[in-house]
MARTIBA-729198 format. One record per residue (C-alpha): residue number from 1; residue in three letters; chain; x, y, z. Coordinates in steps of 0.001 Angstrom, whole numbers. Layout:
N
(NUM 'ALA' 'A' (X Y Z)),
...
***
This chain:
73
(1 'UNK' 'A' (70510 114711 87594)),
(2 'UNK' 'A' (72176 111420 88460)),
(3 'UNK' 'A' (75554 112923 87648)),
(4 'UNK' 'A' (74867 115793 90055)),
(5 'UNK' 'A' (73748 113462 92872)),
(6 'UNK' 'A' (76727 111159 92292)),
(7 'UNK' 'A' (79130 114093 92499)),
(8 'UNK' 'A' (77760 115094 95914)),
(9 'UNK' 'A' (77578 111676 97540)),
(10 'UNK' 'A' (78731 108526 95729)),
(11 'UNK' 'A' (76733 106368 98141)),
(12 'UNK' 'A' (73491 108376 97853)),
(13 'UNK' 'A' (71543 105500 96310)),
(14 'UNK' 'A' (72892 103047 98890)),
(15 'UNK' 'A' (71682 105232 101770)),
(16 'UNK' 'A' (68150 105538 100361)),
(17 'UNK' 'A' (67110 102077 101500)),
(18 'UNK' 'A' (64766 101406 104416)),
(19 'UNK' 'A' (65403 101857 108129)),
(20 'UNK' 'A' (68401 100055 109519)),
(21 'UNK' 'A' (66936 98936 112853)),
(22 'UNK' 'A' (68156 99404 116404)),
(23 'UNK' 'A' (71766 100022 117308)),
(24 'UNK' 'A' (73426 97319 119450)),
(25 'UNK' 'A' (75094 100017 121622)),
(26 'UNK' 'A' (73139 102775 123345)),
(27 'UNK' 'A' (74026 106460 123196)),
(28 'UNK' 'A' (75241 106354 126808)),
(29 'UNK' 'A' (77530 103389 126062)),
(30 'UNK' 'A' (78978 105227 123076)),
(31 'UNK' 'A' (79518 108339 125210)),
(32 'UNK' 'A' (81382 106210 127773)),
(33 'UNK' 'A' (83648 105016 124951)),
(34 'UNK' 'A' (84651 108630 124349)),
(35 'UNK' 'A' (82689 109225 121151)),
(36 'UNK' 'A' (81649 112896 120810)),
(37 'UNK' 'A' (77952 113664 121191)),
(38 'UNK' 'A' (77664 115053 117655)),
(39 'UNK' 'A' (78916 111764 116158)),
(40 'UNK' 'A' (76757 109388 118211)),
(41 'UNK' 'A' (73661 109325 115932)),
(42 'UNK' 'A' (75735 108489 112849)),
(43 'UNK' 'A' (77778 105834 114687)),
(44 'UNK' 'A' (74536 104256 115963)),
(45 'UNK' 'A' (73126 104202 112422)),
(46 'UNK' 'A' (76283 102635 110982)),
(47 'UNK' 'A' (76401 99973 113716)),
(48 'UNK' 'A' (72711 99151 113204)),
(49 'UNK' 'A' (73233 98845 109440)),
(50 'UNK' 'A' (76265 96620 109924)),
(51 'UNK' 'A' (74577 94364 112474)),
(52 'UNK' 'A' (71506 94001 110239)),
(53 'UNK' 'A' (73682 92767 107363)),
(54 'UNK' 'A' (76129 90519 109234)),
(55 'UNK' 'A' (76491 88912 112617)),
(56 'UNK' 'A' (78983 90903 114703)),
(57 'UNK' 'A' (80482 89727 117993)),
(58 'UNK' 'A' (79350 91901 120933)),
(59 'UNK' 'A' (82943 92145 122220)),
(60 'UNK' 'A' (84104 93677 118930)),
(61 'UNK' 'A' (81469 96445 118909)),
(62 'UNK' 'A' (83332 99031 121078)),
(63 'UNK' 'A' (86439 98923 118893)),
(64 'UNK' 'A' (84296 99046 115778)),
(65 'UNK' 'A' (82361 102056 117119)),
(66 'UNK' 'A' (85612 103911 117828)),
(67 'UNK' 'A' (86865 103137 114325)),
(68 'UNK' 'A' (83627 104409 112746)),
(69 'UNK' 'A' (83798 107607 114841)),
(70 'UNK' 'A' (87388 108240 113706)),
(71 'UNK' 'A' (86275 108056 110063)),
(72 'UNK' 'A' (83518 110645 110524)),
(73 'UNK' 'A' (84220 114337 110176)),
***
């Protein structure tokens, strides 16, 4: 079973942890940055996870959000 799960998503176990918290940027701020509506929930989750793990400068968040959105399909 583990082999099957690993073949679908290599980070499946990593994403099973608890809630990541609140995103530092709101959905409206992300929309103003030009991030498509369908990508906003995932970008918010990634930013919240990142900010929970490390301290990120508020000025760097817009560029980081754009970079995360570019990586998403």
